[in-house]
C-alpha positions as a Markdown table, in Angstrom:
| # | Residue | x | y | z |
|---|---|---|---|---|
| 1 | Met | 260.3 | 4.4 | -18.8 |
| 2 | Ser | 260.2 | 3.7 | -15.1 |
| 3 | Lys | 261.9 | 0.7 | -13.5 |
| 4 | Thr | 259.4 | -2.0 | -12.6 |
| 5 | Arg | 259.1 | -3.3 | -9.0 |
| 6 | Pro | 257.4 | -6.1 | -7.1 |
| 7 | Val | 254.1 | -5.3 | -5.4 |
| 8 | His | 253.9 | -5.8 | -1.6 |
| 9 | Thr | 251.5 | -8.6 | -0.7 |
| 10 | Val | 249.6 | -9.3 | 2.5 |
| 11 | Asp | 246.9 | -11.9 | 3.4 |
| 12 | Arg | 243.3 | -10.9 | 3.9 |
| 13 | Thr | 243.5 | -10.8 | 7.7 |
| 14 | Glu | 246.5 | -8.4 | 7.6 |
| 15 | Tyr | 244.7 | -6.3 | 4.9 |
| 16 | Glu | 241.6 | -6.0 | 7.1 |
| 17 | Arg | 243.7 | -5.0 | 10.1 |
| 18 | Leu | 245.4 | -2.3 | 8.0 |
| 19 | Gln | 242.1 | -1.2 | 6.5 |
| 20 | His | 240.6 | -0.9 | 10.0 |
| 21 | Thr | 243.4 | 1.4 | 11.1 |
| 22 | Gly | 243.2 | 3.5 | 7.9 |
| 23 | Leu | 246.5 | 2.3 | 6.5 |
| 24 | Ala | 245.0 | 0.4 | 3.5 |
| 25 | Gly | 242.0 | 0.5 | 1.3 |
| 26 | Ser | 240.4 | 0.2 | -2.1 |
| 27 | Val | 241.7 | 2.2 | -5.0 |
| 28 | Asp | 238.3 | 3.9 | -5.2 |
| 29 | Ala | 239.6 | 6.1 | -2.4 |
| 30 | Ile | 242.4 | 7.5 | -4.6 |
| 31 | Gln | 241.1 | 10.5 | -6.4 |
| 32 | Val | 244.3 | 11.3 | -8.5 |
| 33 | Pro | 244.3 | 9.3 | -11.7 |
| 34 | Ala | 248.0 | 10.0 | -12.3 |
| 35 | Val | 248.9 | 8.0 | -9.1 |
| 36 | Leu | 247.1 | 4.9 | -10.5 |
| 37 | Glu | 248.6 | 5.4 | -13.9 |
| 38 | His | 252.1 | 5.6 | -12.4 |
| 39 | Trp | 251.5 | 2.5 | -10.3 |
| 40 | Arg | 250.3 | 0.5 | -13.3 |
| 41 | Glu | 253.5 | 1.5 | -15.2 |
| 42 | Val | 255.9 | 0.8 | -12.3 |
| 43 | Tyr | 254.0 | -2.3 | -10.9 |
| 44 | Pro | 252.7 | -4.1 | -14.1 |
| 45 | Glu | 251.9 | -7.2 | -12.0 |
| 46 | Trp | 249.6 | -5.2 | -9.7 |
| 47 | Ser | 245.9 | -6.2 | -9.9 |
| 48 | Gly | 244.8 | -2.6 | -9.4 |
| 49 | Gln | 242.5 | -3.1 | -6.5 |
| 50 | His | 244.2 | -2.1 | -3.2 |
| 51 | Trp | 246.7 | 0.4 | -1.7 |
| 52 | Ala | 248.5 | 0.7 | 1.6 |
| 53 | Tyr | 250.7 | 3.1 | 3.5 |
| 54 | Thr | 254.1 | 1.7 | 4.4 |
| 55 | Ala | 256.6 | 3.2 | 6.8 |
| 56 | Asp | 260.3 | 3.7 | 6.1 |
| 57 | Asp | 263.1 | 3.5 | 8.7 |
| 58 | His | 262.1 | 7.0 | 10.0 |
| 59 | Asp | 258.4 | 6.1 | 10.3 |
| 60 | Ile | 257.5 | 8.3 | 7.3 |
| 61 | Leu | 254.5 | 6.8 | 5.5 |
| 62 | Tyr | 254.4 | 6.2 | 1.8 |
| 63 | Leu | 251.5 | 5.3 | -0.4 |
| 64 | His | 252.0 | 2.1 | -2.4 |
| 65 | Pro | 249.9 | -0.4 | -4.4 |
| 66 | Leu | 249.1 | -3.6 | -2.5 |
| 67 | Glu | 248.1 | -7.2 | -3.4 |
| 68 | Val | 245.8 | -9.1 | -1.0 |
| 69 | Thr | 245.9 | -12.9 | -0.9 |
| 70 | Arg | 243.1 | -15.1 | 0.4 |
| 71 | Arg | 245.2 | -16.9 | 3.0 |
| 72 | Arg | 248.4 | -16.5 | 4.9 |
| 73 | Ser | 251.6 | -17.6 | 3.1 |
| 74 | Ser | 253.4 | -20.5 | 4.7 |
């Protein structure tokens, strides 16, 4: 069993910016069911609707599940 992790969350404005630049989108774009199955196991709190690329310290992009909120967190 994989260790569970929290899902990265952004507000709608940030999601739209990421989507516009090709760094986020709907899970409909992911064509490998095993990716979604793995995410559901590792991120059980994930709603299953969005994904995003995130960069590490070396600017290498990794595909991750994403949560989108309606408004900016205060």
